[in-house]
C-alpha positions in Angstrom: 39.6 195.5 -25.5 41.0 192.0 -25.4 39.1 189.3 -23.6 40.8 187.7 -20.7 41.8 184.1 -21.4 43.3 182.1 -18.6 46.6 180.3 -19.4 46.5 176.6 -20.0 47.5 174.5 -17.1 45.9 176.7 -14.5 44.7 174.5 -11.7 41.3 175.3 -10.3 39.7 173.8 -7.2 40.9 173.2 -3.7 44.7 173.3 -3.3 46.3 170.2 -2.0 47.9 172.2 0.9 44.5 172.7 2.3 43.9 169.0 2.4 47.3 168.4 4.0 46.6 170.9 6.7 43.2 169.4 7.4 44.5 165.9 7.5 47.3 166.9 9.9 44.8 168.6 12.3 42.5 165.6 12.2 45.3 163.2 12.9 46.6 165.3 15.8 43.1 165.6 17.3 42.4 161.9 17.0 45.8 161.0 18.6 45.1 163.4 21.5 41.6 162.0 22.1 43.0 158.4 22.2 45.8 159.5 24.6 45.3 158.7 28.3 46.4 162.1 29.5 46.1 165.5 27.7 48.7 167.9 28.9 48.2 171.6 28.4 51.0 171.9 25.8 49.5 169.3 23.5 46.0 170.8 24.0 47.2 174.2 23.0 49.1 172.9 20.0 46.2 170.7 18.8 43.7 173.5 19.3 45.9 175.8 17.2 46.1 173.2 14.5 42.4 172.6 14.5 41.4 176.3 14.4 43.9 177.2 11.6 43.0 174.2 9.5 39.3 174.7 9.8 39.6 178.4 9.0 41.6 177.6 5.8 39.3 174.7 4.8 36.2 176.9 5.2 37.8 179.8 3.3 38.9 177.5 0.5 35.5 175.8 0.3 33.7 179.2 0.0 36.2 180.5 -2.6 37.0 177.4 -4.7 33.8 175.3 -4.6 31.3 177.2 -6.7 30.6 173.9 -8.4 30.4 170.6 -6.6 33.3 168.4 -7.6 34.8 165.4 -6.1 37.5 167.5 -4.4 34.9 169.9 -3.0 32.9 167.0 -1.6 36.0 165.5 -0.1 36.9 168.8 1.5 33.4 169.1 2.9 33.7 165.6 4.4 37.1 166.4 5.8 35.8 169.6 7.4 33.1 167.5 9.1 35.6 164.8 10.3 38.0 167.5 11.5 35.3 169.3 13.4 34.1 166.2 15.1 37.6 165.2 16.2 38.5 168.7 17.3 35.3 169.1 19.3 36.2 165.9 21.2 39.7 167.4 21.9 38.2 170.7 23.1 35.9 168.7 25.5 38.8 166.6 26.8 41.1 169.6 27.3 38.5 171.8 29.0 39.6 172.6 32.5 37.5 170.9 35.2 36.0 173.2 37.8 37.5 173.0 41.2 35.4 170.8 43.6 33.0 172.9 45.7 33.3 172.9 49.4 30.4 171.8 51.6 29.8 175.4 52.7 29.7 176.6 49.1 27.1 174.0 48.3 25.0 175.1 51.4 25.3 178.7 50.3 24.1 177.9 46.8 21.1 175.9 48.2 20.1 178.7 50.5 19.9 181.0 47.5 17.4 178.7 45.8 14.9 179.0 48.7 
């Protein structure tokens, strides 16, 4: 039985497409955080970018980073930066609860006694 020998030129490590997707999500998230208003359309689009990029970066990190290389360390840092920016977007896009009426507040307070 012949031993398996990988072909020369096979690239190992994190694919550049994963970095590109992560950078795109981070950029969109930072842009939305800096914006004055966050409309629902941009929130949905940015949330979709963040979730997809983070999932792909995590999967690539788990599959391709058996050894710590410069690319793997950069991917780990990008995942952290992306997560911080995306969490800020999620907080900004979270729908605010409707203001409670005076009677609702009184009813809540009566339940505490």
